[in-house]
Every structure is written in C-alpha cells, then in structure tokens.
C-alpha positions in Angstrom: 0.0 -0.1 0.0 2.9 2.4 0.7 4.8 4.2 -1.9 8.6 3.1 -2.0 11.1 5.5 -0.6 14.2 3.6 -2.1 14.9 6.4 -4.6 14.8 9.6 -2.6 15.5 13.0 -4.1 19.0 13.8 -3.4 20.0 16.2 -0.4 20.8 18.9 -2.5 17.5 18.9 -4.2 15.7 19.6 -0.7 18.3 21.3 1.5 21.0 23.7 1.2 24.4 22.2 0.0 27.9 23.1 2.0 29.6 26.0 0.4 27.2 27.4 -1.9 27.8 31.0 -2.7 25.6 33.7 -4.0 22.9 33.0 -1.5 20.9 35.7 0.3 22.6 37.5 3.5 22.1 35.2 6.7 21.5 31.9 4.4 24.0 29.8 6.0 21.2 27.6 7.8 18.3 28.5 5.7 16.9 30.4 2.7 13.2 31.3 1.3 12.8 30.0 -2.2 9.8 30.8 -4.6 8.2 27.3 -5.5 7.3 29.0 -8.8 10.5 30.5 -10.2 13.1 29.5 -7.6 14.0 33.2 -6.5 15.8 33.2 -3.3 15.3 35.6 -0.6 17.0 36.1 2.8 15.3 34.0 5.7 14.6 37.5 7.3 12.6 38.6 4.5 9.1 39.4 5.7 7.5 39.2 2.1 4.1 37.3 2.1 5.0 35.9 -1.3 7.5 35.9 -4.1 8.4 39.6 -5.0 9.2 38.5 -8.8 6.4 36.4 -9.6 3.9 36.3 -6.8 4.5 32.6 -6.2 4.1 31.1 -2.7 7.7 30.7 -0.8 9.0 27.5 0.9 11.8 27.3 3.5 15.1 25.4 2.6 17.1 24.5 5.2 20.9 23.2 5.6 20.7 19.3 6.6 21.6 18.7 9.9 25.6 18.8 10.2 28.1 17.9 13.1 30.9 20.5 14.2 33.2 19.7 11.4 30.4 20.5 8.7 29.6 16.8 7.4 26.1 15.9 7.2 24.8 13.8 10.2 23.5 10.3 9.4 20.1 9.2 9.9 20.9 7.8 13.0 22.7 10.6 14.6 19.7 12.8 13.4 17.1 10.6 15.4 19.5 10.5 18.3 19.5 14.3 18.3 15.8 14.5 18.2 15.5 12.0 21.1 17.8 14.1 23.0 15.9 17.1 22.7 12.6 15.5 23.9 11.1 17.3 26.8 12.3 14.9 29.6 15.8 14.6 28.3 18.6 17.1 29.9 19.0 18.8 26.5 15.2 18.7 26.0 12.7 21.2 24.6 9.3 21.5 26.4 8.0 22.1 23.0 7.4 19.1 20.7 7.9 21.6 17.7 11.2 22.9 18.8 12.8 19.5 19.5 13.1 19.2 15.6 14.5 22.9 15.6 17.5 21.8 13.1 14.6 21.0 10.5 12.5 23.7 11.1 14.2 27.1 12.2 17.9 26.4 13.0 19.4 29.0 15.2 16.3 30.2 16.3 17.7 30.6 19.9 16.5 33.3 22.4 13.7 34.3 19.6 11.7 31.5 20.1 8.2 32.2 21.3 6.8 28.7 22.8 3.6 28.1 25.0 4.8 25.0 24.7 3.1 23.0 22.2 3.2 19.7 20.5 3.8 16.4 22.4 0.4 15.4 21.4 -0.9 11.8 22.0 -0.9 8.9 19.3 -4.0 7.2 20.5 -5.7 3.6 19.9 -9.5 3.2 20.6 -11.4 -0.1 20.0 -14.6 1.7 19.3 -13.1 4.0 16.4 -11.3 1.1 14.8 -14.6 -1.0 14.6 -16.5 2.1 13.2 -13.8 2.5 10.3 -13.1 -1.3 10.0 -9.3 -0.6 10.3 -7.7 -2.5 13.2 -4.5 -0.7 12.8 -5.9 2.7 13.2 -4.2 5.3 15.4 -5.4 8.8 16.3 -3.2 11.9 16.3 -4.7 14.2 18.3 -3.7 18.0 17.8 -6.6 19.1 19.9 -4.1 18.6 22.8 -2.4 21.8 21.8 -2.3 24.8 24.1 -5.2 26.5 22.2 -6.8 23.3 21.2 -5.8 22.7 17.7 -2.6 22.0 15.4 -2.5 25.8 14.1 -0.3 26.1 17.6 2.5 24.4 15.9 2.8 27.0 13.0 2.1 29.7 15.3 5.1 29.0 17.5 7.4 29.4 14.5 5.8 31.9 12.6 5.5 34.3 15.8 9.3 33.6 16.4 9.9 34.7 12.9 7.9 38.0 13.7 10.1 38.6 16.4 13.4 37.9 14.5 12.3 40.4 11.7 10.7 43.1 14.3 7.5 42.9 13.1 5.1 46.0 13.9 1.9 43.8 14.0 1.0 40.2 13.0 -2.4 39.3 11.1 -4.4 36.4 9.7 -7.6 35.7 8.1 -9.4 32.7 9.8 -12.4 30.5 10.2 -11.4 30.3 14.0 -8.6 28.0 15.1 -5.8 30.4 13.2 -7.0 33.2 14.9 -7.1 31.7 18.5 -3.5 30.7 18.1 -2.6 33.9 16.6 -4.0 35.8 19.4 -2.3 33.6 22.0 1.1 33.9 20.8 1.1 37.4 19.7 -0.2 38.1 23.5 3.0 36.1 24.6 5.4 37.9 22.1 4.1 41.5 23.0 3.0 42.0 19.3 -0.3 43.5 18.2 -2.4 40.9 16.5 -5.3 41.4 14.0 -7.6 38.7 12.7 -10.0 38.9 10.0 -12.8 36.6 10.3 -15.9 36.1 8.1 -19.1 38.0 10.0 -21.2 35.5 11.6 -19.5 32.5 10.3 -17.0 31.6 13.3 -17.7 29.2 15.9 -18.3 30.6 19.5 -15.6 28.8 21.1 -12.8 29.9 18.8 -14.2 33.6 18.9 -14.3 33.7 22.5 -10.5 32.6 22.6 -9.4 35.4 20.1 -11.2 37.8 22.2 -9.8 36.5 25.4 -6.3 36.8 24.2 -6.5 40.4 23.3 -6.3 40.2 19.3 -8.3 42.9 17.5 -10.9 41.0 15.7 -12.2 42.4 12.4 -15.6 41.0 11.3 -15.5 41.2 7.6 -18.7 41.0 5.3 -17.9 38.0 3.2 -16.3 34.4 3.5 -13.0 33.1 4.5 -11.8 33.8 0.9 -12.6 37.5 1.1 -10.8 37.5 4.6 -7.7 36.1 3.0 -7.6 38.7 0.0 -7.9 41.5 2.3 -5.4 40.3 5.0 -2.8 39.7 2.1 -3.3 43.1 0.6 -3.0 44.6 4.2 0.0 42.7 4.5 1.7 44.2 1.4 0.6 47.9 1.8 0.8 48.3 5.6 3.7 46.0 6.5 1.8 43.7 8.7 3.4 40.4 9.0 0.9 37.7 7.6 0.6 34.4 9.5 -1.7 32.4 7.2 -0.7 29.1 6.2 0.9 30.6 3.1 3.5 31.7 5.4 6.3 29.3 4.7 7.5 29.5 8.3 4.1 28.4 9.4 4.6 25.0 7.3 7.6 24.2 9.0 6.0 24.2 12.4 3.0 22.3 10.9 5.3 19.6 9.5 6.4 18.6 13.0 3.0 16.6 13.2 4.6 14.1 11.0 8.1 14.2 12.5 6.5 13.8 15.7 4.3 10.9 15.0 7.1 9.2 13.0 9.2 9.4 16.2 6.3 7.9 18.3 6.1 5.1 15.8 9.9 4.4 16.2 10.2 5.9 12.6 8.5 3.1 11.2 6.2 4.9 8.6 2.6 4.2 8.5 0.9 2.9 5.3 -1.5 6.0 5.4 -1.8 9.5 7.1 -5.2 10.9 6.7 -6.2 14.3 7.6 -8.8 16.8 7.1 -8.1 19.5 4.0 -9.4 22.9 3.9 -6.7 25.7 3.1 -4.5 22.8 2.2 -1.7 24.0 4.6 -1.5 20.8 6.5 -1.2 18.8 3.3 1.5 20.6 2.1 3.4 20.8 5.3 2.8 16.8 5.9 4.2 16.4 2.2 7.1 18.6 3.0 8.1 16.5 6.1 7.8 13.1 4.3 9.9 14.5 1.4 12.6 15.6 3.9 12.5 12.5 6.1 12.7 10.5 3.3 15.7 12.2 1.9 17.6 11.9 5.1 17.0 8.5 5.5 14.9 8.8 8.5 12.2 6.5 7.1 12.6 3.8 4.5 8.9 3.8 3.0 6.7 6.8 2.1 3.2 6.7 3.8 0.3 7.6 1.3 -1.4 11.0 2.3 -5.2 11.1 2.3 -6.7 14.5 2.3 -10.4 14.6 3.1 -12.4 17.7 2.1 -16.1 18.3 3.1 -18.3 17.5 0.5 -19.5 21.2 0.3 -16.2 22.7 0.2 -14.1 20.4 -2.2 -12.5 21.9 -5.0 -9.0 20.0 -4.3 -10.9 16.9 -4.7 -12.7 17.7 -7.8 -9.4 18.7 -9.1 -7.6 15.5 -8.1 -10.2 13.5 -10.1 -9.1 15.2 -13.1 -5.5 14.6 -12.2 -5.3 18.6 -11.2 -5.7 19.5 -14.9 -7.4 22.6 -13.8 -7.8 24.7 -10.4 -11.4 25.2 -9.1 -13.1 27.4 -6.6 -16.5 26.8 -5.0 -18.7 28.7 -2.6 -18.0 26.6 0.2 -20.6 25.4 2.7 -20.3 22.6 5.2 -21.0 22.1 9.2 -17.2 21.6 9.5 -16.4 25.4 9.9 -12.5 24.8 9.9 -12.3 23.6 6.3 -15.1 25.6 5.3 -13.0 27.1 2.5 -13.5 27.2 -1.3 -10.1 28.6 -2.8 -7.3 26.9 -1.0 -4.4 29.0 -0.8 -1.8 26.2 -0.5 -3.0 24.6 -3.7 0.2 24.0 -5.6 2.3 22.7 -2.4 -0.5 20.4 -1.8 -0.6 18.9 -5.3 3.1 18.1 -5.2 2.3 16.3 -1.5 -0.2 14.4 -3.1 1.7 13.3 -6.2 5.0 12.7 -4.5 3.3 10.3 -1.8 0.9 8.6 -4.4 -1.8 10.4 -2.3 -5.6 10.3 -2.3 -8.1 13.2 -2.1 -11.7 12.2 -1.3 -15.0 13.7 0.1 -17.1 13.4 3.2 -20.8 14.7 3.4 -21.7 16.4 6.4 -23.7 13.5 7.7 -20.8 11.4 7.5 -18.4 13.9 9.1 -21.2 13.9 12.0 -21.3 10.2 12.1 -17.7 10.0 12.7 -17.7 12.9 15.2 -20.3 11.1 17.4 -18.0 8.0 17.4 -15.0 9.9 18.2 -16.6 11.8 21.0 -18.5 8.6 22.2 -15.1 6.8 22.5 -14.2 9.8 25.3 -11.7 11.4 22.7 -13.7 14.0 21.4 -13.0 16.3 18.5 -14.4 19.4 16.5 -16.2 18.7 13.5 -13.7 19.3 10.7 -11.4 16.9 12.5 -13.8 13.9 12.1 -13.4 14.1 8.4 -10.3 12.2 8.7 -11.6 9.2 10.6 -15.0 9.4 8.1 -12.3 9.3 5.4 -10.6 6.1 6.9 -14.1 4.4 6.9 -14.9 5.2 3.3 -11.4 4.0 2.0 -11.8 0.6 4.1 -15.1 0.0 2.3 -13.6 0.8 -1.2 -10.9 -1.5 -0.4 -8.2 0.9 -0.6 -7.1 0.5 2.9 -6.7 -2.8 4.3 -8.0 -3.9 7.7 -4.6 -4.4 9.1 -2.9 -1.6 7.3 -1.3 0.9 9.9 -3.0 4.3 9.5 -2.8 7.4 11.6 -5.7 9.7 11.4 -5.2 13.3 12.6 -7.7 15.1 14.6 -6.7 18.7 14.3 -9.1 20.4 16.8 -10.5 19.9 20.4 -14.1 19.1 21.0 -14.9 22.5 22.8 -13.9 24.6 19.6 -17.4 24.5 18.4 -19.7 24.2 21.4 -22.7 25.6 19.7 -22.8 23.0 17.0 -22.4 20.3 19.7 -25.3 21.3 22.1 -27.5 21.9 18.9 -26.6 18.2 17.5 -27.6 16.5 20.7 -31.0 18.1 21.1 -31.8 17.4 17.3 -34.9 14.9 17.1 -33.6 13.4 13.7 -30.4 12.4 15.3 -30.8 8.7 16.9 -27.4 9.1 18.4 -28.2 12.4 20.5 -27.4 12.5 24.2 -30.3 14.7 24.9 -30.4 16.4 28.6 -33.1 14.9 30.8 -35.1 17.0 33.0 -36.2 15.0 36.3 -37.9 15.5 39.6 -35.5 16.1 42.5 -35.7 12.3 43.8 -33.6 9.5 44.0 -36.2 7.4 42.1 -35.8 9.6 39.4 -32.1 9.1 39.1 -32.5 5.3 39.6 -34.9 5.3 36.4 -32.2 7.1 34.4 -29.7 4.6 35.7 -31.9 1.6 34.7 -32.4 3.1 31.2 -28.6 3.4 30.8 -27.9 0.1 31.8 -30.6 -1.2 29.5 -29.2 0.6 26.4 -25.6 -0.7 27.1 -26.8 -4.5 27.3 
C-alpha cells in the first residue's frame, strides 16, 4: 500500500548544500525560495509571497551537520531528536522545537513557545471498529495549548515575527488560526489582527480570540474574502502575515509528521489521513515526508489522504481530473474549520499528493457527524472538521483501498470544545438517533434510579 522510498530525492534537491555562494544574507542555515520561479530570499525577508512572480515561498534548510560540517547520518539525527525530547537533559519542552534543526535552525533566544506539540497517538477500539481498520491510530492535535494544530505553525511564525521586528501580525481565519495567533502574539507582545467572516465563526474560537486580546475584524464576506483582504493589508501596511501560506507556518506544522514518526519508532505508517481546507497541512505533511525520506529517517513513504467536506471540495474535484485545472467553490459545510472554497496552499498540496501517491476524497456532512459522534463517544472528542479524517478512513476501508490490518494514522486537528454551539444543537436534534439529550427530572432518588436503569438497558 505504501509508496517506495528506495529512491529519495538527493539532499541537494531539498536542502542547502555546503559551501554554496551567492545566496542571500544570513542564508548559512536557511533560505526562502519561490516554489514557482526559484527566486531566493533572505530568511529574514518579510515578503508574504515572491516579489518577482507572486508565487508561494518555501523554506530550504541546510541538513543537520556536525561540528566539522559533515551531514549527520539518519541514526545521528534520530539521536539528536531523542536527546531534545522534553524529559531529556538537553530537551525542549515543545514538541515543535525539539526538531529545531529542521524547522528554524538557530532560532535560539527568539523562540516564542507555549509550549506546544507532544500530542498523543491514541488507539481506541470503538473508533477502529467503526472504520473497519484494526491498525488505526489517532494523532490528536486538539491537545495543543489553544486546542488545535495551528499552535505548531504559530510558534514558528510568531518567532519569525520577533526575529524580523514585525510591527503587527495578522491572519484570516475560520477560527482556529485566530485563536492561535491571538495567544502567541500576546505572549510575544506584538499587536495581533484577525480577519474573520462575519457570522461564520464558531463561538469557542471567537471567545479565545477575544480573550487573548487580538483585535477581531468581522469582514462582510467568506474566508476567501478575508484572506484576500489580509494579503493586501500585509503588502500595503507592513503587517506580518501568519496564514498557512507563510512558509514558516508550514515548518511548524510539518512537525506533526516528525513527531508521529518518532512515536512510531520511525516505522512509517501505510497511510496518514487528514482533514483538508486551506491545504496548509497537506503541503506541510508532504514536505515533512519528503525531507524525512531524503535524510534516511524513513524507508517507505506513507500515502497521504486529504479529506475535504463535500460542500467545500475544489481540491478533490481537481484530483479526480489529475489536477488538470484549479477550481474554486462557494463553500458550505458544518465543518467550519475546512469551509474554504479557494485553498491558498494549492500548488504545494498538489506536489504532496503526487509525491506520496496520495488520495483526495470527500465526506458529506452526515458522514462527518457520524464519525464525530463515534470519536466523542469513545471519550476522545474533536471538532467537526477533525472527524473528516476518520470518516475518510471508513470510506477507504469500504472501498478496499485501506486494508483492515494497514497501519493508519488519522489526524484530529481540533478540540471538542472548539464548536460548542454546534455540539449542543446536535445533541438536541430530534432526527439524530445518537443524540445524547439532556433529561429533566424531579428532585428524587427514584428519578435518578430510573435514568440509571435506562442507561444500563441501552448498554446491554
């Protein structure tokens, strides 16, 4: 089921070779490169995209090297990461910054960390039975400080804002990005602006943004309108953009893959399945696997599976046509975190899917709700968009693409309390047979006993 990794790209194709001249200032360890035209920029350049062609930027690092300048072996790199685990004498408390040499080498005193990462890899029989995959593991990014994977990218993006002396940071958001930006901007002492679609942000996420002190701008439009506005503001007002098109955000988000590989003893799974909205994680996961493969950290390439909500699925439509065209849609889905009709990280994500022999599928809202009820009922819990990954595993098992005994990691991107309004409404719906409706009782032990008897009866 996996894609062979016996012929990885050469290190010089992915990392900065030693002794190269003509690179921008401060590029001894990292450089920004346009993915479209290969223009090189200093790692301290604040441009939101390529100044020559407008293409997306990516970060190219020097491979981890020893004191003499020789590239470390795969074994030595793994040992370095192990030494930097939080419980070790040389450890980072953060599950992002233990991988500093492949994220932002030399960040040192500039690091803004909560800390984040160190999220669990869970096995739950109820979820495995639901999907039909006995080898299913759950990587729960809702255990991050603000309750979503966004913290991984935001610790790196905010650290970069500190390094360049940004006057303010900003993002467009459906909610999770704004919560993370607000928290990390507050910690760094940098003004934060978040652009959110008016009336289309979950209450839990808006509450976090307000609590952490970022200025919240309710834009009359959808997420895509917010992103266009914040990009224009970044160019014209000198605000540092912290959406996932920011290449340093991608560096933080790729540590989800580094960490799960480390948790698996660097034995790569057959599939990694994730929700897909703006496609930042799809791009980040592809970059992580590309680098891990080139450095010899893994010996096989997992297949990436990006799952879009059926009502917000331009990338899935393009996949079915071998990415011959790029599409946009008017997005509508209960999964607000992936309700995006014009994904910004499109080109990067196409590369990730192609290089991993990946798959892009859709899950309708009912499939997402069913998966969420199963995840919640197993005591794990997640926001609606997260459940798209588990819904995707179930679908691919039924289609015969994922085998019962394949090793599969499904990523849950956000905490169950990210969308409390939807959660309460769901469990009071008359048409939902699995709804856990509140029960009004008389103030008597007999009434409590009746409820207990009913509960035992339903479990037998």
